[in-house]
N, C-alpha and C positions, 0 to 999 in steps of 0.2 A: 433903631439898634440899641442897642446901652443905654438904654429908657430915652433918646432923645430921637423924634424924629427927622428922616435924612430924605424919604416925599414919599413920593402921591402918583401911580401911576393908575392909566387907564386900560382893565385888563379881561379878559373874559376866565371867572373862576375855579378855575380850574390847574392844578399843577399851582398853585399860589410862595410855596416856599420852595420849589427848587427858581421860581423865578425872581423870588428876591438874590434869594443863594446868585443866581449865573448875572444878575443886574450889580447888585455890590460886587462882584468878581469881573465884568466888563467893565468899570469904574473904575479898578487897580482900590478900591474900597475896603477891600480883602484880599490876604492874596492868596490863600487854599481853602479848603474845606477844614481843614484840621485846626484851620485858626478859631474855628464856630465851637462856643463849650455850649449855648443851647439855641435851639430854633423854635418857634413856638406859634403856631395857627391860631389866633384868637376872632372872637364878632363874628362870628359865623363864618367865617373865611374872609374875613375885607381887613384883618391885618394880623401881620406877617412879625414878630417879635425875634430878636436876635441879640445874641450875647456874645463879641466874636473883642481877639483882639484885630484893628482899626487902623488905616491908614488915616489920622485925623485931618490934613492937611489937605486926599484929596477929598475929603467931605468940603472942608472948606472951597476947594476948585469947585467942583459938583454946583453948590450955591454962588458961588462969585461967576464962574465960566459957564454955569449951565447951560447947554440949545436948548430951546423943547423943539425936537427931531419931527420930521414929515413920517407922518403916516397913520395907520387909521386905528388914530388910541393915544396920549398924550402922555409924553417921558421926555425925562430931561439925558442929554449927555454931555462931558467936557473931550470928550473922547475924537471929532469928528472932525477937529487940523490937523492936517497931516505936516504940519512944522512941530504942532505939539503937545500929540500922544507919545503915552508916558509908555513904549514896547519894544520891543525889539525887533530885530531883522529874520524873519523867519529862518532858520539853516536846516526845515526836517530834509531829510531826503525819502520820505515816505514816497508811494507816487504808485497809481491804481491804473488798469488799465479803461481806455477810452468806452469797451465796450460791457465794462464790470458799469462805471460810471452812466452808458446811455441804462444798463437794464436797472439799474439800483434806482434811476429819475422817473425811468418805468413805470413800475413799482412803488413808488412812493405813496401818491395819490390813494391808494387799496389799502393801505395801511394805518391812514387816519381818519380815523370810526367822525369824529364831529365833523368834515370835513361832506365825508360821506353822508352823513344826516342833511348838510346845511349847505354846503356847499358855498358859505360865504365867511370862511376867516381863511388865514396863513397858516404857515406846516412848515416845519422845519423835521430834517431828520440827522443826526448824527450818527453815522457810523464807522464803526470800527471793522466789524468784520460778520459774516454773516450769522453767529448768536448773539452779537452785542451792539444794538443801536439804539438810540434814542428817537422817543419822537414827543412837538409839541405844537401845538395848535394854539392859536391866540386871533382875538379880532386886529389887533392890532401886529405887525411882522416884526419886530423889532423882539417881541414882545415872547414871540418862535424862537431865536438863538438862546437868550437868556432862558429860557425852560429847559433845552435841550443839554445846555451844556451844564447848567444846577444840577438836573439827574446826575446827569453821566461826572461830576466832580463829588457830587453825591453818593457814587456810586464807585468812587478810587479808580475809574478808568483815565488812563493818560488819551487826554485829549489829543495833544499834538504827532498821534498817529491812526489823524481819524477824518476821513472826509464829511465834509458839509453841504446841504443841501436845502436849498429855499422853494418857495414856490413862487417871491415874488419878485420886483428888480432886487437888484446888485447895490444899491442904494449907497451912501460911504460910510453911515451908521451900522448899516448891517456887515460889510467891509471891514469897516470898524473891532466890532465887535468878536470877527473871527480872527486879528489881529490880536487882539486883547490877549487870546485865549493861547495863541499860538497853536490856531487849527491852520494847516497847512494850505489845504483847498478848499473852495468853496467855487458851488456850482449852482446852475436857476436854469426857469426855461424861458427865462427872459433879459434883459437888458442886464445890462451896468449902463450907471453915471459917469459922470469924468471924471467928479473926484473921490468916486470907485475907485477908479482906475487908475488915479494918482494914486490913494492910500496902498491901493495893492500891487503896483511898480516899486516905492520906497520899501516897503517888506519885506519884499519877495514871497507872496501871497500867490497861490494858482489861481485863476478867478475864468473862470469858464460860465458861456451863456449861449441859451437857445439851445440846452440840451432836450433834444426832440427825438426819439427816435433814434438814429445812427448819423447823427452830424450832431454838431456844435461847436459853438464861436467859443477859443479859447484866447484869452485877450491879454495877460499875463501870467511870465513863467511858468512854460509849459510841461520846462519836463519833468513836472513828477506824472505827466501824463500820457502814456505812451501806448502806442495801436498792437 
């Protein structure tokens, strides 16, 4: 970023530009995609070079306080401490029916070609409406969120009026990424960790797990999911 190395990520080499943008916005290093003036994929896809207006203090914070996060791949975040996350409480009135959430979760895996081919990647889907959604696939679960958010931001989509589905557990880093982007609803086919619940509670995120068939567990802020 601006000629300086900000980080290295283990990732499946697909959608690298979106991954870089989503990651930098997740860490509050870039505030909005319109602040990016140049975006280049180099070295056969192994390096992303970005020129942008950045928050230099958050780059320093990432380098000083970043934690190597759990998951299939190696990355760092400075956004898993509920007392230190630099985010606003989610105020969005966006809501969906339980029926729609169940339907989209059931359809989710059929829209992920790399998962269909291999069965060994994590997936994420950011859904705005039936015609506007983004898919991310990666060996590392946290990268899938950065990819779908990066794609949405690059397309000029307001992610505060959308919901996010992921294939893996609702861990602290996954929940924190949703909070940083002010995405109001996060759902998974599996469970949440304790710290994930704490972050969702504090920042007003609607968190749902075990979304399978016609059942689900809504852990926090259920008002956005209606019957």
